[in-house]
DRENTIFI-307669 format. One line per field, with one value per residue (C-alpha): x, y, z. Coordinates in Angstrom, 1 decimal, decimal comma. Example, Ala and Ser with C-alpha at 12.3 -4.5 7.8 and 13.67 -1.06 7.14 Angstrom:
// residues 2
east = (12,3/13,7);
north = (-4,5/-1,1);
up = (7,8/7,1);
//
This chain:
// residues 135
east = (18,7/15,9/12,5/10,9/8,2/5,9/6,1/4,2/4,0/1,6/-1,0/-0,4/-1,1/-4,2/-5,4/-4,8/-7,0/-9,9/-9,5/-7,7/-10,6/-11,3/-7,6/-7,4/-10,5/-9,0/-5,7/-7,7/-9,5/-6,2/-5,1/-8,5/-8,6/-5,0/-6,0/-8,4/-6,1/-3,3/-5,5/-6,8/-3,3/-1,9/-4,8/-4,6/-0,9/-1,2/-4,1/-2,4/-5,2/-3,5/-6,4/-7,2/-3,5/-3,1/-6,4/-5,4/-1,9/-3,2/-5,7/-3,0/-0,7/-3,3/-4,3/-0,8/0,3/-2,6/-1,7/2,0/3,0/5,8/7,6/4,3/3,2/6,6/6,2/2,8/4,0/6,8/4,2/2,1/5,1/6,2/2,7/2,2/5,7/6,1/2,9/1,8/4,3/7,2/5,6/5,1/8,7/7,9/4,9/6,5/8,4/5,3/3,2/5,8/6,1/2,3/2,1/4,7/3,2/-0,3/1,1/3,3/0,5/-2,1/0,3/0,5/-3,2/-5,5/-8,2/-11,7/-13,0/-10,0/-10,7/-14,4/-13,5/-11,1/-13,9/-15,9/-12,9/-12,1/-8,6/-7,9/-4,8/-3,0/-3,8/-1,8/-1,0/-2,6/-2,5);
north = (-38,0/-40,5/-39,3/-40,6/-43,2/-41,4/-37,8/-37,9/-34,2/-34,1/-36,2/-34,2/-30,9/-32,5/-33,6/-30,1/-28,8/-31,3/-33,2/-36,3/-38,7/-37,3/-37,4/-41,0/-41,8/-40,2/-42,1/-45,4/-44,5/-44,1/-47,5/-49,1/-47,6/-48,5/-51,8/-50,0/-47,1/-49,7/-51,7/-48,5/-47,1/-50,5/-51,0/-47,5/-47,8/-51,4/-50,5/-47,3/-45,1/-41,7/-39,8/-42,6/-43,0/-39,3/-39,3/-42,3/-41,0/-37,6/-39,1/-41,3/-38,3/-36,2/-38,8/-39,8/-36,2/-35,5/-38,7/-37,8/-40,7/-38,6/-41,3/-42,6/-39,1/-38,6/-41,9/-40,9/-37,5/-39,0/-41,2/-38,2/-36,3/-39,3/-39,9/-36,3/-36,0/-39,3/-41,4/-44,4/-46,8/-44,7/-44,5/-48,3/-49,0/-46,7/-48,8/-51,7/-49,4/-47,2/-50,3/-51,7/-48,4/-48,2/-51,7/-50,9/-47,5/-49,0/-51,4/-48,9/-46,3/-48,8/-49,8/-46,2/-45,6/-46,1/-48,7/-47,4/-47,9/-45,9/-43,1/-43,1/-43,0/-40,1/-38,2/-38,7/-37,6/-41,1/-42,5/-45,9/-48,1/-48,2/-51,2/-54,3/-53,2/-54,3/-52,8);
up = (50,8/51,2/52,2/55,4/55,0/57,3/58,7/62,0/62,2/59,3/61,1/64,3/62,3/60,8/64,3/65,6/62,8/62,7/66,0/66,8/66,2/62,8/61,9/63,0/60,9/57,9/58,3/58,7/55,5/53,7/54,9/54,2/50,6/49,7/48,0/45,7/45,0/44,3/41,9/40,1/39,5/38,3/36,0/34,5/33,8/32,5/30,2/29,0/30,1/30,6/32,1/34,6/35,5/36,2/38,2/40,2/40,9/41,9/44,2/45,8/46,1/47,8/50,3/51,1/51,6/54,0/56,0/56,2/53,8/52,3/50,3/48,8/47,9/46,2/44,3/43,1/42,1/40,0/38,3/37,5/36,1/34,0/32,6/31,7/30,1/28,4/28,7/30,6/29,0/30,3/33,8/34,1/35,4/38,4/39,4/41,3/43,6/44,2/45,0/47,3/49,1/49,4/50,9/53,5/54,2/54,8/57,4/59,2/59,2/60,5/63,3/64,5/64,7/67,6/67,1/66,3/69,9/71,3/68,8/69,8/73,5/72,9/71,3/74,5/76,6/78,0/78,3/76,8/76,6/73,2/71,1/72,1/75,6/78,8/82,3);
//
């Protein structure tokens, strides 16, 4: 069985805990930081830096899990497991699929988020139109 790319219930639970604007800011941060996380993971595996690879993959797994990016979290978890068990060289073949998953996840996650002004308006209790729609 294939894991879903995004589990929207995770972000809804986060929004219930910390508020919708804060959850949206967190998810936007995950999207915004994806290029850096991507580069950090790729560099660590390419250079054979075990500690950096585990750290990068764990950071990615945590952020992805909190944002509901189930498939990306799983890919990062598999990299952590492979690095710990067999080293960075053995984990390198997992990298292309993880990076491709992250690229798609960032796009899909970003599409589902309100724009910053909408999130700020929601914090003030005002209603706004979803991005890309007009009245």
